[in-house]
N, C-alpha and C positions, 0 to 999 in steps of 0.2 A: 015822697020827697026825700026822706032819709035813704031809701035804697039807692035812688038816682046818684045821691051825694057820695054814697059809699062806693058805687060803680065808678065814680070819676076820679076818686082818690088814687093817685099812682101807686102802683104795687112796690112793695119794697124790693131792692135789689139785693139778693143773697150773695155772700162771699163766693159761692161756688159759681153761681150765675156770672158774676163780675170776672172771676178768672177765666170762664170760657169765653166770654166776650173779648176780654183782653188778649186771648191768644189766637183770636182769629186773625188779625193781621200778620201775626208771626207766621202762624202756620200755612196761610195762603200765600204768602211773599217770602219764601223761605231763602232764596238766593240774596234778595234785597236786605233781608233781615240779618243774615250771617255777615254780609259785608259791612252793615252798619254796626254789628255788634263787635266786628273785628279790632276796630281802634280802641274800644273799651278793653278788650281782651288783651291786647298787647300791652297797653298801659298797666293793667292789674297784673300781668304776667311779670312785667319788668320790675314791679315793685315787690311782688313776693320773691322773686330770685334774688334781687339785691339783699333783701332783708334775710332770705334763707341762707343764701351763700355767706354773706357776712357773718350770721350766727354760727353757721356750721364751722367756718373758719376758725372763729374766735374759741368755739368749744373744742375743736380739735387741737388747737395750740396751747390752750389752757390745760387739756388732758394730757397733752405730751409734757407740758411744763411739771403737771402733778407727778406723773411718772418717773420724770428726771430728778424731781426734788427741788424744793425751793431753799435748800440748805447749802447751796454752793456759793462760795464768797471768793472774789478774784483780787488777789494784790498784785500790782505791776508798778514799774519804774515810775518816778515822777520827774519833775523838772526843778531845777533850783531857780534863785531869782533872774539868773542870766539866761533862763531857757535852755539850758544844757540838761540833757537827760542823765540821771543820778542812778547808778546801779544799786540794787539790793545788796545788803550784806550776804556774805557766804552762810552766815549762821542764821539767816532769817528762817528759813523752812524749819530748822530744828527749834528755834525759839518760838515760832508759832505752833509746832506740835506739841508744846509744852501747856498751851492753854487747855484748861480743863474740857469743855465741852467738844474741842476739836478732835476727831477720830481719824482723819485721813488729811494728808498734805502732799501734794505732787507739786512739781515745778518744772518749768522749761527755761532755756537760756537762748536768746536769740543771737546767732552767728552773723553778725553784720557784713563779714568780709569773704562770704561763701554763697554762691548761687548754684542752682541745681539745673540740669539739662539733661536731655535725653542723650545725647552724645557730645563729645568734644567739638563736632563740626558744626554745632548750631552757634550763629552769631551771639555774642556775650550780651547784647542787648536784648535779646528775647528771653528775658526771664520768666514770662508767664506770671507774673506776680506772686512767685514763690518763695517762702521763706525758708531758711535752713535753722532748725533749733536743737539744742541739747536738750534731753529730757531724763526725768527720773523713770524707773521702771514701773511705778504705779499709776502712771498717766490716764490710762482708759478707764479703770474705775473711778477715779477721782471727777473725771469731767463727764462721766456719765455715757461713755461710748463703748464699743466693742471691736473685736477684729473681724473685718469682712472675710480676708483671704490671709493665709499664713498664719503668723504667729507675732507676737510683740516680742520688744527687746527682752533679753534675761540677763544676768549676772555675768554670763560668758559672752554674749553678743555684744554688749555695751561697751566692751573693750576693744572690739574689731571695727573694721570698715564696714558696718551693716547698718542699714536704716529701714525706718517703716514710713510709709506715706500716708498722708492724710487723705480723705475721701477726694477733694477737689484736686489735689496735688497729682493723685493717681491718674485721675481723669485727664488733666492737662498734660501729662507726661504720655499718656497713651498706653497705661498699664492697667488692664482690667483683671489679671490674675497673675499668680506667682509662678514662674517657671524656674528650673534649677537654673543658677548662673545669670539670672536677671540683675542687672546694674544700671546705674546711672552715674552722670559725670557730675560731681559736686565739689566745688572749691579746688579743682585741678587735680582730683584724684576719683577712682571709680569707688562707688559705695555699692554694696550688694543689696538688693530689696528682699526683705524676708517677711513684710506683711503690709496689709493695706486696712485702713480703719474705716468702720462706718462714720457717717457725719455725726460730728458733736455738735448738737444743737445750743448747748448751753456755752460752747467755747468754739466759735466757728473759726476763730484764728487757727485752731489746729488743723482744720480741712486743708488749709493751704501750705502746710508745713512738711518738710522732710525731717524726720525725727531721727536723732542719732544719740547713743549714749554719751554722758558727760566724759567719762575717760576716753573713749574714743574721739570726741571732739577735742578735747585737750592734746592728744597725741597726734591725729592726723589733719586737724583744721585749725591747730594753734588757739583753740578758745580756752584762754588762762586768764588767771588773775593773781594776785598776790595776798598770801596770808602769812603774816609775822615775817616778812620779808622774804619769804619762799614762794616760789611758782605753785599755783593751786588751780584746779579747775574753774572754768569761768564761773561768774557770778549768775544767779538766777535772774530773769527779767520778768517773770510770770509765776505767780505761785496759786494754786488752787487749793481752796480749803473746804472741808466738808465738816460741818459742826451739827449738834444736835439742833433739830428744827425749832425746839421751843427756846434755844439759846442762841439763835442766828443774831439777832439784835445786839446782845451783849458782846458776842465775839466780834461783831462789825465794828463795835466802838473802839475796841484796843487793839485792832489788827494793826494800824499804822504805827503806834507806839510800839508794839511788840517787835514788828518786822525791821524798823529803824529807830531805836530809842533816841538817837542822837538828833535826827531830823524827820520826824514823823511827817511834817507837811510836805516832803519830798517822796511821800508813798501815795499811789492812787489804790483805793478801795471800792469795789462795786459788788453788786449782787445780780449776776446775769439774769435769773429768773425775771427781776423788775424790768430789765430790758425788754424781754419777751412779752411780759405782760402789758407793757406800753406799747408794743408792736401790735399785739392784738387789739388794743383799743384804737391805735391809729389806723387799723384797716377799716375802721367804720367811719374815717374821716371823709372818705369818697363816696359813702353812701348818699350824700345830699345831692351830689351831681346826678347820679343815676336816678334817684327818686324824682329829680327834677325833669328829667328825660321822660321818665313814667307818667308824670304829672302832664306833660305836653300831649303824650298819646292819649291821655283821658280826656283831655281838652278837645282833641281832634275827634274822638270816639262821641263825646257829648254833642259836637256840632253835627255829627253824622246821624246821630239818633234823632235830634231836634228836626234835621232835615227830612229824613224819611217819614217823621210822624206829619209834619206839615203837608208832604206830599200825600200821605195816607187819608189825612182829612180831606183833601181837595177830590181824591179819587172815590171817597167814600160818603159823598154828599147824599147819594139816594138812600144808604143805609141810615145815615143820621137823620135824614127827613122822615123816613118810614117809622124809625124808632121814636121820634118825637110824636108823629102824628098817632102812634099807638100809645102814647102815655108817658114815655121816658122824659123824665124832667132834665133840666140843664146840669144839675149835681149829677145824675147819672150818666150823662154823656161826657162829662169832665171827667169823672172817675174812670170810665171804661178806658178813654185814651189816656189819661195819665198812668193808669196801671198798665197799659200795654207798653209804655215807654218804659217804666220801671222794670218790666219783665224781659223787655228786650235788653236793657243794661245789665240786668241780673245774670241773664244767660251768657252775656260776654264776660261779666264778671267771674263766672264760675269756670268758664272755659280759661280764663286767664289763670285763675288760682291754680287749676290742674296743670297747665303748661308751666308756670312758674315753680309748683311742687316738683315736677318731673326734671326741670332743668337744674333745680338745687339738687335733687337725689342724684342725678347722672355725675355732676360736678363733684360732690361729696365723696361719691363712691371712687372716682378717679384718685381723689386725693387720700382717701382711707380715712375719711372723717367721719362721724356719725351725722345723718341728716337731721338737721335742727329747722324747723320752720315755726317761728314765734307766732303766738296767737295774734299779734299786733299784724302779721303780714296778711293772713288769710281774713282776720276780722275786719281790717282796715280795708281790704279789696272788695268785700262784700258790703261794707259800709258806704264806699266811695261809690261803687256801682249803683247802690239804690239810690244815693244823692244825687248822682250825675243823671239817672234816668228821670228822678223827680223834677230836677232843674230843668232837664231839656225837653220835658212832655208838658210843662206847665203851659207855655204859650199855645202850642198846637191843641191842648184839651180845652183851653179858654175859647180858642177860634172856633173849635167844633161845638162846643156848647151855645155859643152865641148865634149860631144858625137857626134860623126859624124854619118850622117845616114845610111851610108853602115855598119859601126862597130854595130850600135844599132840594125838593122835589121839581121844583119847576127847571133848574139849572143842572139836574142831573143828567 
């Protein structure tokens, strides 16, 4: 009696046997399984790529900010109560330079009555959104850029009809290198081009500028102001200040009053690196939209997995009936088909993680960023795939377990 009872006791289903049984449907119906897993792969790939590209972009931008420094401050002209622009005093750069932690001060002056063209034959309305600015000679170092071609202004060329182009200005004017005698038409005169700058990340307004020395701007473009009743060079409209990093906040607090002691409220002060940091944060604002699209793809994938599992149960009635007749319990049948659904979803999730990581790596490489794939991306991809497989496989697994051996064998 005891021996008979023992022989009728269902054998325990080991984990290895469960994995082998669960893989039968995937291995024998490869094309169908691949198509069902494709939806999950697309959804997971979208999630991984969105999070990976966003993280890589933020890491690249923050790395660039760290290289350029967070100690650049910008002082610019403000407005009075009537909304009119108020020029900075001529002495503002010198007064700012006397602040203890400040070690570099550069400045520019916007020349409003001059536009830049490739030649005088171009209609005056086609300004290409370029500005013409007088500049101090230490501008590139202060804003964190360098000369891409030619050279920057020096004490000699700052007094002559000579200019340097910002990166975007050179592109819009169709100038990619410096030729002897290269010149552009600015404010009714020819200016000879002696240099082109690399992009100024912390001061993007420099990229759209045609830069000329203050003495030359006064002499050739009539950019003047009055000092003690005598004509002088034009007033600065933008001042770039480099301060010791640990003293940036204290310098920031006194810049307006130092630049214009009489009317500090008419001076704008900003920290360009903060704007770029905010830009890095803002790039993640669109993640929700793309993650939503990835979730839709995952939902479609889940429906596909549930569909194939239901069809699999119908096609494999004879197998289910035979296993039940040989002693398999309802729980074992349920576990088999539930595990098969999870395995199918897991294969799609793994393929999606690989595709998303590859897309992130390729995009980051083209942008010269470090490839960053957060743990949330691949961990969330695996977890969502397992969850989707479990949810999609519950109903088919229950239906398979409810089949009685006789009905399954008779209808097979």
